Residue, then its C-alpha position, 0 to 999 in steps of 0.5 A: m534859450k534864444d529870445v524870439t527876436t534873435l531866433a527870427a534874426d537867425n532864421i533870416r541868416i539860415l535862409a539868406a546863407s542857404m539861398v546863396e548856397k543853393s544858387k552857387s551865386g550871391h552875397p551872404g555875409g552882408a545879409m547875415g550881418g543885417a538880419d538883426f536890424i531888418n527883423i526888428l524894423y519889420t516886426e516893431f517899427l515899419k508900418y504897412n498893410p499886410d493885405d495890401p502892400t500898395y496901401p499908399l499911407r504905408d511906410r516905405f523901405f528902400l534897400d540900397p545894396g541890392h546884393m543883400s537881396p537875400m536878407l530882404y527876400s528872407v524877411l519878406a518870406l517871414a512876413g508872408y510875401f515869398t514862399l520857401d520854394e521861391l527862396k530856393d529858386f533864388r537867381q533862377w530864370g522866371s523866379p521872383t527872387p532875382g540876384h538883385p531886387e526889382r520893384d514888385l509892389k505885390r511882394a512889398i519891394e519898393n525899388t529896383s536896386g543894384p547899382l550902389g547909392q541909387g537906393h537911398a537917393m530914391a528913398l530921399g525923393a520919397a520922403i520929399a514926396e511924403r512931406f509934400m503930400v502932407e503939407r497939402f492934406g495933413e499930418w493924419m497921413a504922415h509916414k516914414t521913409f526907411a533906407f538901408i545903406s552899406d559901405g559901398g552906397i556911403q562911398e558912392e558920390v551920390s551919397q553926398g548929394v542925398g546927405r546934403i540935400a536931406g539935411h538942408l531940408g530937415l527931413h525928420n521922416f527919413i531914417m537910414f540905417y547904415d550897415s557898417n561892417n568894415i567889409q567890402l567885396s575886395t578889401k576891408v573899408d579901412e584900407v580904402s577910407t578913413e573919413d569920419i562918417v559921423a561927423k560928416y552927416e552931423a555937419w549936413g544937419w543929421n541926427v546920428i546915432s551909433i550902435d551895435g548893429n547886432d544888438g536888438g536892444e540898441i537897434r530898438m532904442a535908435l529906431t525909437r529915437a529916430v521915429n520920434e525925431t522932429e527936426k532932422p533926418t536920422l543916420i543910425v550907424g550900425h556896427t555889424v559883423m559880416g557873415k555873423g554866426a558863419l563857421g568853418k570846417e572845424g567849427e571856428s569862426f568865419e565872421n568878419k571876412v572879406s571872402t564871405h561878401g560876394q560868394p557862397l559860404t562854402a566857396a569862401g571856405a566856411d562850412i554851410a552845415k556847421t553854420v546852419a546848425n550853429l544858428g539853430g537850423d537843420p542843415e538837412n532842411p534849412f528852408v524852414i520858418f521856425d514856429d516861434v518866428k511864424k507866431l511873431y510875424a503873425e502877431r505883427a501882422a494882426e497889430l498892423r491890421k489894427w493899425v490899418a483899420l484905425r488909419r482907414e477910419e481917420e481917412k474916412s473922417w477926414a474925407a467927410a470933413n474935407g470933401a474937395l481936398a479928399e477928391k484932390l487926394d484921390q486924383f493925386l493917388s490915381g495919377k489922373l491928369p486934369a483937362i489941359d488945353y495944349l492947342g491953346i497954349k501960346c508958346g511964341e513964334n520962331v522961338a527956341t524949343r526950351a522957350a516953348s517948353a517954358a510956356v507949357l511948364g507955366v501952364l502945367a504949373e497952374k493946372v497940374e497941382n501935384m507936379i514937381v519940377a527940379s533943375a540942377d541950378l540951371s532953371n533960368s537957362d534950361k527954362t524950367d523956371g517957366f514953372l518956378k514963376k507960377t510956383r515956389a521952391i521947396s524949402k525946409e520951412d515950405m514943403g509945400g513948394r513944387f520946385l526943387q532946387p537941389g543944387v549942382c547934382e544931376f545924378t542925385m536930382a534924377c534919382i530923387m525924381n525916381g524916388m518921387a515916382l515910386h512914392g506915388g501921388i507926384i508927377p516929377a520932372c527934372g532939367t539940365f543941359f543935354v550934355f549933362s545927361d551923361y551924369m544922369k544915365p544910371a538913374l535913367r536906366l533904372s527909371a527905364l527898368m522900373r517903367l517910371p513916368v519921370k520927365f527928363i528935360w535936356t536943353h542946349d541940345s547940339f553944338r549950337v551951344g556955341e561959345d561954350g565949346p566942346t565940353h558943353q556941346p552934346v554931339e554923341h548924346e542923342a545917339q546914346l539916348r536913342l539906344m534906350e528907344q531900342l531897349r525894351n522893358h520887362e513889359g515889352e515896351r520901348s523903355v524910354v520915349v525920346l522926343r526932340p521937337a522941331d519947333a514951338r508947336e511940336t514942343v507943345a505936342a511933345w509935352k502932351i505926349a510926355m504927360e500922358e506917358q507912363r514910361p520915362t520920357a526925355l525932352v531934348l530942346s534947343r537953345q537957339n531960336i528955330k523957325d516954325l515948320p510950314t503947314l500942309g494947309g491946316s493948323r500948325a498947332e494941330e499938325a504938330m500933334q502928329a508927333v505922337k506917331g513919332a514921325y510925320i510929313v511937314m512938307d510934301c509934293e504931288g505924287k511920289p517924291d524924288v527924295i525924302l528929307l528927315a530930321s529931328g529937332s532944329e535941323v528940320a527947319t534947315l531941311v525946309d530951307g534946303a527943300e525950298k531950294l530943291k523945289a525951285d530946281g524942279v526936284k519933288v521933295r518930302v520933309v519928314s519931322v522925326p521927333s521919336e524914332g521909337l514912337f514912329r517904329d511902333q506905328s503900323a507897317e502902313y503908316q511907316q511906309s506911307v511916311l518913309p516909302a521904301g525905294v525912295p532916296k532919303f537924306g538925313l540931317t542931324s547935329g549929332l552922330p550920323v548913326t542917329l538917323a541911320g536906321l531910318v535912312g537905311c540903304d536908300g540914301e545918306v546921313f549928314g552929321l558930325d563925327h567930331f567934337g565941336y568947337s568954341a564959336p558963335a552958333g551961326v559961325l558953327d553952322g557955317k563951318f559944319g555945313f548945317s545950311g539950306e544951301n549945303v542941304y541942297n548941294r549934298v542932296k543934288a549930288m546924292l541923287k546923281k549917284 
């Protein structure tokens, strides 16, 4: 007779294998091997509100190997968040059980996962956020962050950043289960890696516990030790069996096979009916939750409701004794921003937009107490040190700091920011050079998919990085990033707001947009100084606030223009210089700054026509690929940009060599108008 813990794990195995079998697609083997751990975690250790999965003081569980979604959906079905019919619709159109999990807090799914490595990197961000909150409001609100990782996630390079940073910060609230089954999609692990993972994590400062990952007693022991750890993050290395319980047609074991990793058991040569029967289920009706398992999860739900009631009482008592702090906690959790006088920010004149950004960050550091900024070892160059100078760095001894120094690990840093946003209560931002956005795009993509309000700060935005040469000069990057403005999230919005401000005041406006957005925002900033744009007769600070419309007129003429010049970033000032020369020649010119094509396209057709009327020739200038502005210029004109890598030379020299001058704008526009 099976004990109820084993019965529940087998129930998860049956459901997971049957989901994949019915959909004829998926990964059953790993889900079957990890069932013992996930069952004990949910029935004995994970603390959450069964009636409100969004309860902010809950423990978090981050799944890294998204292909093991059948395991997650199955345990959440036992916990009451999915119906059996929804499990039957695994991987189907409109189903809440997609092939890889997508963030769905109402169903207790904390994170979108799929690309291996990012799930546990996001968990690290959540663990840092929890320590940050506890430092401000007290240990009464402490909770744990659990992550589940597989061999693939361990091998992904991002795992090094996670291991190093979590160990360095001594995040004892971070507990990770490593499902070590020696099986990958196409090989066995020992065919591609023989590293000593235990020694590696111990060297990083982790508490490492090795167990039989299918033994309930050992799992329970390891989790108890991990929960009670007070100095280090914990890695539980659970040696599990791929496809545990799977049988072949003759009743032979089909465990520990590469073939069961990424396809239904029958496609791998196993027998689903014999497997279900072996695990105690009915092959004719496998989508069942056993009565004793229902009782087990109902009892856990009752225990959790008592825990929630006690925690709410504790919260109530704390709030009564700490009125001001309680108000601040509510503000943090609600995401509400304090009042900020953006128009009053002093950001200098004719400065680099990275310098203007530093001025804004200094104000945000003083005003927005739950903002955390990170930089990949470039804070004094990407000017995020404008924030650091008003705050202090996060450290093992001081988790109340507000500046994260992760070292040189742009990808890990971006994932951490996503995790902070997922945790809640934190406004995350991170910076590096624009050329290194290449390292961050996988995390930006998940940020866009999950609709996370992370602020990405990318400086040194063009070939004007100069002497650093082509390796550090972004040319194609803006075009790549602008594609994300065309890609819509599942709420129908443009998935990322991309802002390349043209001068200091527009940078302030861009930061205002970023702080108020609930989507990820990218600020693309210059290294070199830029001349401030002219006004149309009012205040430049106020006129720059039109950046929220994505594009607006910064210089105009009487009546219908003969030509419209448009650009983003530092090229707008170059257009202004060229426009002055054209005006002196009697040409009626309009200059338009386009910090965000996406925001502009979301304006009314009337507004778009008022700024860029059809039938008027247009000239676009970009320090990137010409395609960056092609959609706005259309067939009415031409775009001048770069179709080659940069070269190593001072920025001014490159401007001259590449034709980025008011004189060249004048010459090209005159030639265009003669055609």
